[in-house]
TORKOL-4160 file (C-alpha; in steps of 0.2 Angstrom, whole numbers, padded with zeros to 4 digits, m for minus):
317
<pt num="1" X="0000" Y="m0001" Z="m0001"/>
<pt num="2" X="0006" Y="0017" Z="m0006"/>
<pt num="3" X="0008" Y="0031" Z="0010"/>
<pt num="4" X="m0004" Y="0039" Z="0004"/>
<pt num="5" X="m0016" Y="0028" Z="m0002"/>
<pt num="6" X="m0031" Y="0028" Z="0006"/>
<pt num="7" X="m0037" Y="0017" Z="0019"/>
<pt num="8" X="m0057" Y="0016" Z="0025"/>
<pt num="9" X="m0062" Y="0009" Z="0041"/>
<pt num="10" X="m0075" Y="m0003" Z="0034"/>
<pt num="11" X="m0079" Y="m0009" Z="0015"/>
<pt num="12" X="m0096" Y="m0015" Z="0016"/>
<pt num="13" X="m0100" Y="m0026" Z="0000"/>
<pt num="14" X="m0119" Y="m0027" Z="m0006"/>
<pt num="15" X="m0128" Y="m0016" Z="m0007"/>
<pt num="16" X="m0147" Y="m0028" Z="m0002"/>
<pt num="17" X="m0157" Y="m0024" Z="0015"/>
<pt num="18" X="m0141" Y="m0032" Z="0026"/>
<pt num="19" X="m0129" Y="m0020" Z="0017"/>
<pt num="20" X="m0139" Y="m0003" Z="0016"/>
<pt num="21" X="m0142" Y="m0007" Z="0033"/>
<pt num="22" X="m0122" Y="m0010" Z="0041"/>
<pt num="23" X="m0120" Y="0004" Z="0030"/>
<pt num="24" X="m0134" Y="0015" Z="0039"/>
<pt num="25" X="m0127" Y="0013" Z="0058"/>
<pt num="26" X="m0108" Y="0013" Z="0050"/>
<pt num="27" X="m0112" Y="0029" Z="0048"/>
<pt num="28" X="m0122" Y="0032" Z="0063"/>
<pt num="29" X="m0104" Y="0025" Z="0071"/>
<pt num="30" X="m0094" Y="0039" Z="0064"/>
<pt num="31" X="m0085" Y="0025" Z="0053"/>
<pt num="32" X="m0077" Y="0029" Z="0036"/>
<pt num="33" X="m0084" Y="0016" Z="0025"/>
<pt num="34" X="m0088" Y="0015" Z="0009"/>
<pt num="35" X="m0104" Y="0001" Z="m0001"/>
<pt num="36" X="m0103" Y="m0007" Z="m0017"/>
<pt num="37" X="m0116" Y="m0015" Z="m0026"/>
<pt num="38" X="m0113" Y="m0025" Z="m0040"/>
<pt num="39" X="m0132" Y="m0028" Z="m0046"/>
<pt num="40" X="m0146" Y="m0018" Z="m0041"/>
<pt num="41" X="m0146" Y="m0007" Z="m0023"/>
<pt num="42" X="m0159" Y="m0016" Z="m0014"/>
<pt num="43" X="m0157" Y="m0032" Z="m0021"/>
<pt num="44" X="m0166" Y="m0047" Z="m0022"/>
<pt num="45" X="m0179" Y="m0035" Z="m0015"/>
<pt num="46" X="m0182" Y="m0027" Z="m0030"/>
<pt num="47" X="m0187" Y="m0041" Z="m0039"/>
<pt num="48" X="m0200" Y="m0043" Z="m0027"/>
<pt num="49" X="m0220" Y="m0035" Z="m0033"/>
<pt num="50" X="m0226" Y="m0037" Z="m0018"/>
<pt num="51" X="m0222" Y="m0036" Z="0004"/>
<pt num="52" X="m0232" Y="m0040" Z="0017"/>
<pt num="53" X="m0221" Y="m0046" Z="0031"/>
<pt num="54" X="m0209" Y="m0031" Z="0035"/>
<pt num="55" X="m0214" Y="m0023" Z="0052"/>
<pt num="56" X="m0220" Y="m0007" Z="0052"/>
<pt num="57" X="m0226" Y="m0007" Z="0032"/>
<pt num="58" X="m0237" Y="m0018" Z="0026"/>
<pt num="59" X="m0242" Y="m0018" Z="0008"/>
<pt num="60" X="m0227" Y="m0011" Z="0001"/>
<pt num="61" X="m0217" Y="m0017" Z="m0013"/>
<pt num="62" X="m0200" Y="m0024" Z="m0016"/>
<pt num="63" X="m0195" Y="m0008" Z="m0024"/>
<pt num="64" X="m0202" Y="0003" Z="m0014"/>
<pt num="65" X="m0195" Y="m0004" Z="0002"/>
<pt num="66" X="m0177" Y="m0004" Z="m0006"/>
<pt num="67" X="m0178" Y="0013" Z="m0012"/>
<pt num="68" X="m0183" Y="0020" Z="0006"/>
<pt num="69" X="m0167" Y="0008" Z="0013"/>
<pt num="70" X="m0155" Y="0017" Z="0000"/>
<pt num="71" X="m0163" Y="0033" Z="0004"/>
<pt num="72" X="m0158" Y="0033" Z="0024"/>
<pt num="73" X="m0143" Y="0027" Z="0021"/>
<pt num="74" X="m0138" Y="0039" Z="0007"/>
<pt num="75" X="m0147" Y="0055" Z="0018"/>
<pt num="76" X="m0133" Y="0047" Z="0033"/>
<pt num="77" X="m0118" Y="0050" Z="0019"/>
<pt num="78" X="m0116" Y="0034" Z="0013"/>
<pt num="79" X="m0107" Y="0033" Z="m0004"/>
<pt num="80" X="m0112" Y="0018" Z="m0012"/>
<pt num="81" X="m0102" Y="0013" Z="m0030"/>
<pt num="82" X="m0109" Y="0000" Z="m0042"/>
<pt num="83" X="m0095" Y="m0011" Z="m0046"/>
<pt num="84" X="m0090" Y="m0029" Z="m0049"/>
<pt num="85" X="m0081" Y="m0033" Z="m0034"/>
<pt num="86" X="m0066" Y="m0046" Z="m0042"/>
<pt num="87" X="m0056" Y="m0048" Z="m0025"/>
<pt num="88" X="m0055" Y="m0047" Z="m0008"/>
<pt num="89" X="m0037" Y="m0051" Z="0000"/>
<pt num="90" X="m0030" Y="m0049" Z="0018"/>
<pt num="91" X="m0012" Y="m0045" Z="0022"/>
<pt num="92" X="m0005" Y="m0052" Z="0036"/>
<pt num="93" X="0009" Y="m0040" Z="0039"/>
<pt num="94" X="m0003" Y="m0025" Z="0043"/>
<pt num="95" X="m0022" Y="m0035" Z="0043"/>
<pt num="96" X="m0027" Y="m0025" Z="0029"/>
<pt num="97" X="m0040" Y="m0028" Z="0017"/>
<pt num="98" X="m0039" Y="m0026" Z="m0004"/>
<pt num="99" X="m0055" Y="m0026" Z="m0012"/>
<pt num="100" X="m0053" Y="m0023" Z="m0031"/>
<pt num="101" X="m0065" Y="m0020" Z="m0042"/>
<pt num="102" X="m0067" Y="m0019" Z="m0062"/>
<pt num="103" X="m0061" Y="m0001" Z="m0061"/>
<pt num="104" X="m0055" Y="0003" Z="m0042"/>
<pt num="105" X="m0042" Y="m0003" Z="m0029"/>
<pt num="106" X="m0051" Y="0000" Z="m0011"/>
<pt num="107" X="m0043" Y="m0004" Z="0006"/>
<pt num="108" X="m0049" Y="m0006" Z="0024"/>
<pt num="109" X="m0047" Y="m0010" Z="0040"/>
<pt num="110" X="m0062" Y="m0023" Z="0040"/>
<pt num="111" X="m0074" Y="m0028" Z="0026"/>
<pt num="112" X="m0093" Y="m0036" Z="0030"/>
<pt num="113" X="m0098" Y="m0047" Z="0013"/>
<pt num="114" X="m0118" Y="m0044" Z="0012"/>
<pt num="115" X="m0117" Y="m0052" Z="m0004"/>
<pt num="116" X="m0131" Y="m0061" Z="m0002"/>
<pt num="117" X="m0139" Y="m0078" Z="m0007"/>
<pt num="118" X="m0148" Y="m0084" Z="m0023"/>
<pt num="119" X="m0162" Y="m0099" Z="m0025"/>
<pt num="120" X="m0156" Y="m0113" Z="m0032"/>
<pt num="121" X="m0169" Y="m0115" Z="m0049"/>
<pt num="122" X="m0178" Y="m0127" Z="m0053"/>
<pt num="123" X="m0172" Y="m0125" Z="m0072"/>
<pt num="124" X="m0191" Y="m0126" Z="m0078"/>
<pt num="125" X="m0192" Y="m0117" Z="m0097"/>
<pt num="126" X="m0201" Y="m0099" Z="m0089"/>
<pt num="127" X="m0195" Y="m0100" Z="m0072"/>
<pt num="128" X="m0187" Y="m0084" Z="m0075"/>
<pt num="129" X="m0199" Y="m0075" Z="m0085"/>
<pt num="130" X="m0214" Y="m0078" Z="m0072"/>
<pt num="131" X="m0203" Y="m0075" Z="m0057"/>
<pt num="132" X="m0213" Y="m0063" Z="m0047"/>
<pt num="133" X="m0231" Y="m0068" Z="m0057"/>
<pt num="134" X="m0231" Y="m0082" Z="m0052"/>
<pt num="135" X="m0215" Y="m0091" Z="m0048"/>
<pt num="136" X="m0208" Y="m0088" Z="m0032"/>
<pt num="137" X="m0193" Y="m0094" Z="m0019"/>
<pt num="138" X="m0204" Y="m0088" Z="m0002"/>
<pt num="139" X="m0219" Y="m0094" Z="0004"/>
<pt num="140" X="m0215" Y="m0081" Z="0020"/>
<pt num="141" X="m0214" Y="m0068" Z="0008"/>
<pt num="142" X="m0230" Y="m0074" Z="m0006"/>
<pt num="143" X="m0240" Y="m0087" Z="0003"/>
<pt num="144" X="m0254" Y="m0075" Z="0007"/>
<pt num="145" X="m0257" Y="m0070" Z="m0011"/>
<pt num="146" X="m0264" Y="m0087" Z="m0014"/>
<pt num="147" X="m0277" Y="m0085" Z="m0002"/>
<pt num="148" X="m0289" Y="m0097" Z="m0010"/>
<pt num="149" X="m0281" Y="m0105" Z="m0023"/>
<pt num="150" X="m0268" Y="m0119" Z="m0030"/>
<pt num="151" X="m0252" Y="m0120" Z="m0026"/>
<pt num="152" X="m0237" Y="m0131" Z="m0033"/>
<pt num="153" X="m0221" Y="m0135" Z="m0022"/>
<pt num="154" X="m0207" Y="m0140" Z="m0030"/>
<pt num="155" X="m0193" Y="m0149" Z="m0018"/>
<pt num="156" X="m0192" Y="m0166" Z="m0008"/>
<pt num="157" X="m0183" Y="m0158" Z="0010"/>
<pt num="158" X="m0186" Y="m0153" Z="0022"/>
<pt num="159" X="m0189" Y="m0135" Z="0019"/>
<pt num="160" X="m0199" Y="m0142" Z="0005"/>
<pt num="161" X="m0211" Y="m0149" Z="0016"/>
<pt num="162" X="m0209" Y="m0135" Z="0029"/>
<pt num="163" X="m0216" Y="m0122" Z="0016"/>
<pt num="164" X="m0231" Y="m0134" Z="0008"/>
<pt num="165" X="m0237" Y="m0135" Z="0028"/>
<pt num="166" X="m0236" Y="m0117" Z="0028"/>
<pt num="167" X="m0245" Y="m0112" Z="0012"/>
<pt num="168" X="m0259" Y="m0122" Z="0018"/>
<pt num="169" X="m0263" Y="m0107" Z="0031"/>
<pt num="170" X="m0270" Y="m0099" Z="0012"/>
<pt num="171" X="m0268" Y="m0111" Z="m0002"/>
<pt num="172" X="m0284" Y="m0124" Z="m0003"/>
<pt num="173" X="m0273" Y="m0136" Z="m0011"/>
<pt num="174" X="m0256" Y="m0138" Z="m0009"/>
<pt num="175" X="m0248" Y="m0150" Z="m0025"/>
<pt num="176" X="m0229" Y="m0157" Z="m0020"/>
<pt num="177" X="m0219" Y="m0161" Z="m0036"/>
<pt num="178" X="m0204" Y="m0174" Z="m0030"/>
<pt num="179" X="m0193" Y="m0177" Z="m0044"/>
<pt num="180" X="m0188" Y="m0195" Z="m0037"/>
<pt num="181" X="m0201" Y="m0207" Z="m0027"/>
<pt num="182" X="m0198" Y="m0202" Z="m0010"/>
<pt num="183" X="m0195" Y="m0186" Z="0001"/>
<pt num="184" X="m0177" Y="m0181" Z="0008"/>
<pt num="185" X="m0185" Y="m0173" Z="0021"/>
<pt num="186" X="m0188" Y="m0179" Z="0039"/>
<pt num="187" X="m0199" Y="m0194" Z="0046"/>
<pt num="188" X="m0211" Y="m0182" Z="0057"/>
<pt num="189" X="m0212" Y="m0168" Z="0044"/>
<pt num="190" X="m0217" Y="m0181" Z="0030"/>
<pt num="191" X="m0229" Y="m0187" Z="0039"/>
<pt num="192" X="m0236" Y="m0170" Z="0047"/>
<pt num="193" X="m0239" Y="m0166" Z="0027"/>
<pt num="194" X="m0248" Y="m0183" Z="0022"/>
<pt num="195" X="m0259" Y="m0180" Z="0035"/>
<pt num="196" X="m0263" Y="m0162" Z="0029"/>
<pt num="197" X="m0279" Y="m0166" Z="0021"/>
<pt num="198" X="m0276" Y="m0150" Z="0008"/>
<pt num="199" X="m0259" Y="m0156" Z="0004"/>
<pt num="200" X="m0255" Y="m0170" Z="m0013"/>
<pt num="201" X="m0239" Y="m0178" Z="m0015"/>
<pt num="202" X="m0235" Y="m0182" Z="m0034"/>
<pt num="203" X="m0219" Y="m0193" Z="m0034"/>
<pt num="204" X="m0208" Y="m0193" Z="m0048"/>
<pt num="205" X="m0217" Y="m0180" Z="m0056"/>
<pt num="206" X="m0205" Y="m0165" Z="m0063"/>
<pt num="207" X="m0212" Y="m0150" Z="m0071"/>
<pt num="208" X="m0202" Y="m0144" Z="m0086"/>
<pt num="209" X="m0212" Y="m0127" Z="m0092"/>
<pt num="210" X="m0225" Y="m0115" Z="m0087"/>
<pt num="211" X="m0233" Y="m0101" Z="m0099"/>
<pt num="212" X="m0245" Y="m0085" Z="m0097"/>
<pt num="213" X="m0247" Y="m0070" Z="m0104"/>
<pt num="214" X="m0245" Y="m0056" Z="m0088"/>
<pt num="215" X="m0249" Y="m0071" Z="m0076"/>
<pt num="216" X="m0248" Y="m0088" Z="m0076"/>
<pt num="217" X="m0261" Y="m0100" Z="m0085"/>
<pt num="218" X="m0256" Y="m0117" Z="m0087"/>
<pt num="219" X="m0240" Y="m0130" Z="m0080"/>
<pt num="220" X="m0233" Y="m0148" Z="m0089"/>
<pt num="221" X="m0228" Y="m0160" Z="m0080"/>
<pt num="222" X="m0217" Y="m0174" Z="m0083"/>
<pt num="223" X="m0220" Y="m0193" Z="m0075"/>
<pt num="224" X="m0200" Y="m0194" Z="m0074"/>
<pt num="225" X="m0203" Y="m0214" Z="m0074"/>
<pt num="226" X="m0213" Y="m0216" Z="m0091"/>
<pt num="227" X="m0207" Y="m0199" Z="m0097"/>
<pt num="228" X="m0225" Y="m0192" Z="m0102"/>
<pt num="229" X="m0229" Y="m0173" Z="m0100"/>
<pt num="230" X="m0245" Y="m0168" Z="m0094"/>
<pt num="231" X="m0251" Y="m0150" Z="m0097"/>
<pt num="232" X="m0261" Y="m0143" Z="m0082"/>
<pt num="233" X="m0273" Y="m0131" Z="m0087"/>
<pt num="234" X="m0278" Y="m0115" Z="m0076"/>
<pt num="235" X="m0288" Y="m0098" Z="m0074"/>
<pt num="236" X="m0274" Y="m0084" Z="m0076"/>
<pt num="237" X="m0270" Y="m0080" Z="m0058"/>
<pt num="238" X="m0278" Y="m0095" Z="m0051"/>
<pt num="239" X="m0262" Y="m0103" Z="m0045"/>
<pt num="240" X="m0245" Y="m0102" Z="m0043"/>
<pt num="241" X="m0227" Y="m0113" Z="m0041"/>
<pt num="242" X="m0218" Y="m0112" Z="m0027"/>
<pt num="243" X="m0201" Y="m0116" Z="m0029"/>
<pt num="244" X="m0188" Y="m0124" Z="m0013"/>
<pt num="245" X="m0172" Y="m0135" Z="m0020"/>
<pt num="246" X="m0163" Y="m0125" Z="m0010"/>
<pt num="247" X="m0150" Y="m0111" Z="m0011"/>
<pt num="248" X="m0135" Y="m0105" Z="m0016"/>
<pt num="249" X="m0124" Y="m0092" Z="m0006"/>
<pt num="250" X="m0114" Y="m0082" Z="m0014"/>
<pt num="251" X="m0097" Y="m0085" Z="m0007"/>
<pt num="252" X="m0084" Y="m0088" Z="m0021"/>
<pt num="253" X="m0073" Y="m0070" Z="m0017"/>
<pt num="254" X="m0072" Y="m0075" Z="0004"/>
<pt num="255" X="m0062" Y="m0092" Z="m0003"/>
<pt num="256" X="m0051" Y="m0098" Z="0013"/>
<pt num="257" X="m0058" Y="m0082" Z="0024"/>
<pt num="258" X="m0072" Y="m0090" Z="0029"/>
<pt num="259" X="m0079" Y="m0106" Z="0035"/>
<pt num="260" X="m0095" Y="m0116" Z="0025"/>
<pt num="261" X="m0107" Y="m0123" Z="0030"/>
<pt num="262" X="m0114" Y="m0142" Z="0023"/>
<pt num="263" X="m0125" Y="m0130" Z="0013"/>
<pt num="264" X="m0111" Y="m0118" Z="0008"/>
<pt num="265" X="m0116" Y="m0103" Z="0017"/>
<pt num="266" X="m0102" Y="m0094" Z="0028"/>
<pt num="267" X="m0103" Y="m0098" Z="0048"/>
<pt num="268" X="m0100" Y="m0084" Z="0060"/>
<pt num="269" X="m0103" Y="m0080" Z="0078"/>
<pt num="270" X="m0118" Y="m0069" Z="0085"/>
<pt num="271" X="m0109" Y="m0054" Z="0082"/>
<pt num="272" X="m0107" Y="m0060" Z="0061"/>
<pt num="273" X="m0089" Y="m0061" Z="0065"/>
<pt num="274" X="m0080" Y="m0075" Z="0052"/>
<pt num="275" X="m0061" Y="m0085" Z="0058"/>
<pt num="276" X="m0052" Y="m0072" Z="0050"/>
<pt num="277" X="m0050" Y="m0056" Z="0059"/>
<pt num="278" X="m0060" Y="m0039" Z="0051"/>
<pt num="279" X="m0071" Y="m0049" Z="0041"/>
<pt num="280" X="m0090" Y="m0051" Z="0043"/>
<pt num="281" X="m0102" Y="m0055" Z="0034"/>
<pt num="282" X="m0123" Y="m0051" Z="0036"/>
<pt num="283" X="m0137" Y="m0057" Z="0027"/>
<pt num="284" X="m0141" Y="m0072" Z="0017"/>
<pt num="285" X="m0123" Y="m0080" Z="0010"/>
<pt num="286" X="m0122" Y="m0083" Z="0032"/>
<pt num="287" X="m0127" Y="m0100" Z="0040"/>
<pt num="288" X="m0146" Y="m0093" Z="0047"/>
<pt num="289" X="m0162" Y="m0103" Z="0050"/>
<pt num="290" X="m0172" Y="m0088" Z="0042"/>
<pt num="291" X="m0169" Y="m0082" Z="0026"/>
<pt num="292" X="m0181" Y="m0064" Z="0024"/>
<pt num="293" X="m0175" Y="m0045" Z="0024"/>
<pt num="294" X="m0180" Y="m0043" Z="0043"/>
<pt num="295" X="m0166" Y="m0056" Z="0048"/>
<pt num="296" X="m0155" Y="m0047" Z="0033"/>
<pt num="297" X="m0158" Y="m0030" Z="0039"/>
<pt num="298" X="m0149" Y="m0035" Z="0058"/>
<pt num="299" X="m0138" Y="m0044" Z="0053"/>
<pt num="300" X="m0134" Y="m0030" Z="0046"/>
<pt num="301" X="m0133" Y="m0019" Z="0061"/>
<pt num="302" X="m0127" Y="m0032" Z="0072"/>
<pt num="303" X="m0111" Y="m0031" Z="0057"/>
<pt num="304" X="m0106" Y="m0011" Z="0056"/>
<pt num="305" X="m0110" Y="m0012" Z="0077"/>
<pt num="306" X="m0097" Y="m0025" Z="0078"/>
<pt num="307" X="m0083" Y="m0018" Z="0065"/>
<pt num="308" X="m0085" Y="m0002" Z="0078"/>
<pt num="309" X="m0080" Y="m0012" Z="0093"/>
<pt num="310" X="m0067" Y="m0022" Z="0083"/>
<pt num="311" X="m0058" Y="m0005" Z="0076"/>
<pt num="312" X="m0061" Y="0001" Z="0094"/>
<pt num="313" X="m0076" Y="0013" Z="0092"/>
<pt num="314" X="m0092" Y="0005" Z="0103"/>
<pt num="315" X="m0107" Y="0010" Z="0100"/>
<pt num="316" X="m0121" Y="0011" Z="0113"/>
<pt num="317" X="m0138" Y="0004" Z="0112"/>
């Protein structure tokens, strides 16, 4: 590092709910920082058409919520740079981090990684096109919009069955499509799902295609044993497809600086600290029982407060 090169207190990577909240708390702690986002400010939140479970803001949209968070952070002095981060390294001699982007190099005493996680997609035709318009990856987020309707659930693990059971609070019928002849979920979950009169299992079944205009109108089901495909037609907007095939935490930039769980998520302590001093993770890339906007914002607040303490500037309550 050159003698005149600027050293930030912290570089925040990611401007989704976790990163934006970390920015807000970093500002309140009077830290010198920069926030870098390589996609869109707000993260996956901006792709969600309706949000009804964020405290204090019922019936808002993902765009409006993300825009409000961005405005809050910027009102406190946040600098948000749109750029692609290519590497993160730590110098063992001076304990400083170097964050390299497509156009710049940032040096900092600490890093908060809030790069998120992407839902693992099932791969059927129309999945990307109808995301947010009939295809969803979050029952807690979107279940209430299918009150009295039909829901298809893709997956055979614990999450798929848990979410299917949850969705019966709203939907009149939930069809669980399991690509194999058995589920991978715990026996107790399977027993609970099988006892629910609203749930129907279809084993050896995959969804290969969804179609519609503004909203879905049909789903194509394939029998994985015979290869036969059938098309189920429905009224527009009368059904939805929920994909629960897991999440893919975006941890590539962190390399061996972090320890990963069996699911590929970053293991942190309760202060969001990783095994590398000065490196913190917040939001959906870390191992956690619930991935929601509200838990991401909590992570961001904790991480920024922990960084302040790490740098010798603890923040009171």
